[in-house]
C-alpha positions as CSV (number, residue, x, y, z in Angstrom):
1,M,89.8,-36.6,84.4
2,D,89.2,-33.8,86.1
3,N,86.2,-31.7,85.9
4,P,87.8,-27.7,85.5
5,E,84.7,-26.3,87.2
6,S,85.9,-28.2,90.3
7,T,89.7,-26.6,89.8
8,R,88.9,-22.9,88.4
9,E,89.3,-20.7,91.7
10,P,86.7,-18.6,92.5
11,R,86.1,-15.7,90.9
12,P,87.3,-12.4,92.8
13,E,83.9,-10.8,93.0
14,K,82.2,-14.4,94.4
15,V,85.1,-13.9,97.0
16,A,84.2,-10.7,98.2
17,V,80.8,-11.7,98.6
18,V,81.0,-14.5,100.9
19,A,83.9,-12.0,102.7
20,E,80.8,-9.4,103.0
21,V,78.5,-11.8,103.7
22,K,80.6,-13.8,106.6
23,E,81.3,-10.4,108.1
24,R,77.4,-9.3,108.6
25,L,76.8,-12.7,110.0
26,E,79.2,-12.2,112.6
27,T,79.0,-9.0,113.9
28,A,74.9,-9.3,113.4
29,T,72.7,-9.1,116.6
30,S,70.2,-11.0,114.5
31,V,69.7,-12.4,111.3
32,V,66.4,-13.0,109.6
33,V,66.0,-14.9,106.1
34,T,63.0,-14.1,104.1
35,E,61.6,-15.0,100.7
36,Y,60.5,-11.9,98.8
37,R,59.0,-13.8,95.8
38,G,56.1,-11.5,94.4
39,L,57.3,-8.7,95.6
40,T,58.3,-5.7,93.3
41,V,61.6,-3.5,93.1
42,A,59.4,-0.3,94.8
43,Q,58.2,-2.8,97.7
44,L,61.7,-4.1,98.4
45,Q,62.8,-0.2,98.3
46,Q,59.6,0.7,101.0
47,L,61.1,-2.0,103.4
48,R,64.8,-1.0,103.8
49,G,63.8,2.5,103.7
50,A,61.8,1.1,107.2
51,L,64.3,-0.6,108.4
52,R,67.2,1.5,107.8
53,P,66.4,3.8,111.0
54,A,66.8,1.0,113.1
55,G,70.0,-0.4,112.2
56,G,68.7,-3.0,109.8
57,R,70.3,-3.5,106.2
58,Y,68.2,-5.7,103.5
59,K,70.0,-7.5,101.3
60,V,69.5,-10.0,98.7
61,Y,72.2,-12.6,97.7
62,K,72.7,-15.8,96.1
63,N,71.7,-19.1,98.1
64,T,75.0,-20.8,97.1
65,L,76.9,-18.2,98.4
66,V,75.2,-17.6,102.1
67,R,75.5,-20.9,102.5
68,R,79.4,-20.8,101.9
69,A,79.7,-17.7,104.1
70,A,77.6,-19.3,106.6
71,D,79.8,-22.6,106.7
72,E,82.7,-19.9,107.4
73,A,81.0,-18.7,109.9
74,G,80.1,-21.4,111.9
75,M,76.4,-20.9,111.7
76,D,73.6,-23.1,110.5
77,L,71.1,-21.6,107.7
78,E,71.2,-24.7,105.6
79,E,66.9,-24.8,105.6
80,H,65.7,-21.8,105.1
81,L,68.2,-21.3,101.7
82,T,65.6,-22.2,99.2
83,G,63.9,-19.5,96.7
84,P,64.7,-16.2,96.3
85,T,65.7,-15.3,99.3
86,A,66.7,-12.5,101.4
87,L,69.0,-11.3,104.5
88,A,67.6,-8.7,107.2
89,F,70.3,-7.9,109.2
90,A,70.2,-5.9,112.7
91,E,73.5,-4.1,113.0
92,P,74.9,-1.5,115.4
93,V,73.8,2.7,114.6
94,G,75.6,4.6,116.5
95,D,76.7,4.1,120.4
96,D,73.9,0.8,120.2
97,E,76.3,-2.0,120.1
98,R,74.0,-4.8,119.8
99,G,71.4,-3.2,117.0
100,D,67.5,-2.7,117.6
101,V,66.8,-6.6,117.0
102,V,63.2,-5.7,118.5
103,T,62.1,-2.7,115.6
104,V,63.6,-4.7,112.9
105,A,61.5,-8.1,113.7
106,K,58.5,-5.2,114.2
107,V,59.1,-4.2,110.4
108,L,59.5,-7.6,109.4
109,R,56.3,-8.1,110.7
110,D,54.5,-5.2,109.7
111,F,55.8,-5.7,106.8
112,A,54.6,-10.1,106.0
113,K,51.4,-9.0,107.2
114,A,51.0,-6.2,104.6
115,H,52.4,-7.9,101.9
116,P,51.4,-12.0,102.1
117,D,54.0,-12.8,99.5
118,F,56.5,-12.0,102.1
119,V,57.9,-15.2,104.2
120,I,59.8,-14.9,107.2
121,K,61.3,-18.5,107.1
122,G,63.8,-18.0,110.5
123,G,67.3,-16.9,111.0
124,L,70.0,-16.2,113.8
125,F,69.9,-14.5,117.6
126,D,73.0,-13.8,118.9
127,G,74.2,-16.3,116.5
128,Q,72.0,-19.3,117.6
129,P,69.1,-20.3,115.3
130,I,65.8,-19.0,115.9
131,D,62.9,-20.3,113.8
132,A,59.6,-17.8,112.5
133,D,57.9,-18.1,115.4
134,G,60.9,-17.3,117.3
135,I,61.0,-13.8,115.0
136,R,57.6,-13.2,115.9
137,A,58.5,-13.1,119.3
138,L,60.5,-10.7,119.2
139,A,58.2,-8.3,117.4
140,D,55.6,-8.6,120.2
141,I,58.4,-7.0,122.8
142,E,58.0,-3.3,123.7
143,P,60.2,-1.0,122.1
144,R,62.9,0.2,124.0
145,E,62.0,3.4,124.2
146,V,59.0,2.4,126.1
147,L,60.8,-0.2,128.4
148,L,63.5,2.2,129.4
149,A,60.5,4.7,130.2
150,R,58.5,1.9,132.2
151,L,61.9,1.9,134.0
152,A,62.6,5.2,134.7
153,G,59.4,5.4,136.2
154,A,59.6,2.8,138.3
155,I,62.8,4.1,139.7
156,A,61.6,8.0,139.9
157,A,58.5,7.1,142.1
158,P,60.5,6.2,145.1
159,M,63.2,8.6,144.9
160,Q,60.2,11.2,144.7
161,Q,58.7,9.4,148.2
162,F,62.2,10.2,149.4
163,A,62.4,13.3,148.4
164,G,59.2,14.2,150.2
165,L,60.0,12.4,153.1
166,L,63.5,14.9,153.9
167,Q,61.5,17.8,152.8
168,A,58.8,16.4,155.6
169,L,61.4,15.5,158.2
170,P,63.0,19.3,159.0
171,R,59.4,21.0,158.9
172,D,57.7,18.3,161.4
173,F,60.3,18.8,163.8
174,A,59.9,22.4,163.5
175,Y,56.2,22.3,164.8
176,G,57.0,19.7,167.2
177,L,59.6,22.2,168.8
178,Q,57.2,25.2,168.4
179,A,54.3,23.2,170.1
180,L,56.7,22.1,173.0
181,I,57.8,26.2,173.3
182,D,54.1,27.3,173.3
183,K,53.6,24.6,176.0
184,G,56.2,26.3,178.4
185,G,57.2,22.8,179.5
186,A,60.9,22.3,178.6
187,G,62.5,25.1,181.2
188,E,60.2,24.1,183.7
189,V,60.7,20.6,183.8
190,S,64.8,21.1,183.8
191,E,64.7,23.5,186.1
192,P,63.2,21.7,189.4
193,A,65.4,18.4,188.8
194,A,68.4,20.4,189.4
195,D,67.4,22.4,192.3
196,T,66.6,19.2,193.9
197,A,70.2,17.4,192.9
198,S,71.3,20.3,194.6
199,E,69.1,20.8,197.7
200,S,69.7,16.9,198.8
201,T,73.6,16.7,198.2
202,P,74.4,18.7,201.3
203,E,71.5,17.5,204.1
204,E,73.0,14.0,204.0
205,P,76.2,15.0,206.2
206,T,74.0,17.2,208.1
207,D,71.3,14.8,208.9
208,A,74.4,12.3,209.9
209,A,76.1,14.7,212.7
210,E,72.7,15.3,213.9
211,A,72.8,11.6,214.3
212,G,76.2,11.4,215.8
213,E,74.9,14.0,218.0
214,V,72.4,12.4,219.7
215,S,73.9,8.8,220.0
216,E,76.3,10.9,222.0
217,A,73.5,12.6,224.4
218,A,72.5,8.6,224.8
219,D,75.1,7.4,225.7
220,A,75.8,9.9,228.1
221,E,72.2,9.6,230.2
222,S,73.1,5.8,230.3
223,S,76.2,6.4,231.9
224,D,74.9,8.9,234.4
225,D,72.1,6.5,235.2
226,A,74.0,3.3,235.6
227,A,76.5,5.8,237.9
228,A,73.7,7.4,240.0
229,P,73.3,4.0,242.4
230,D,76.9,4.0,243.0
231,T,76.6,6.9,244.5
232,E,74.3,6.1,246.4
233,E,75.8,2.9,247.9
234,A,78.6,4.7,248.6
235,G,77.2,7.2,250.8
236,E,75.2,4.0,252.7
237,E,79.0,2.3,253.4
238,E,79.8,5.6,254.7
């Protein structure tokens, strides 16, 4: 005989809770499973208020419903689902599509230090299992604003040096140009070079002409010297 409990359809409110938990598990960047045994309602409200600015949501669910939702989402939370359990979700806030995981982890860690009954068990980070030590390691990371400020400072320092170099170049060039003008070296050096070039060019054909005249004169003298004995010999013969 079949057990009527096993064939009975789940109540709509439970189905809605399972669907809600499944959606949060799939969209949250991180999920932290906690045990809140011994905490008062006022203390839980205090924790919720501290998580809210960072996109953290702290929700109390029945373990059976969380287990079913995790199974449907293909995520493993079984080992943490014992005792009075609540889940802290790091969800997107505004333009931040990932959520401030580090700040959520810091809030949970600080709350656990102030309330020893509050226990961080473990959870999920980007859908992968993470233990309590991993969550505490996330809490030790510098806040995003600090990391962005450091990155901006590292980028700005070389840019400022580069801007100073750009400003120094025209100033140094002007100083160098003024010093050259004061020495008067620019015009004096260039003009004689131009004169030398212009004077040397016409002298080359003149030297060549003179060389030709000397050669012709030498040829004429040698011609006369050679002709003179011939004349004397001619006179003796006569």
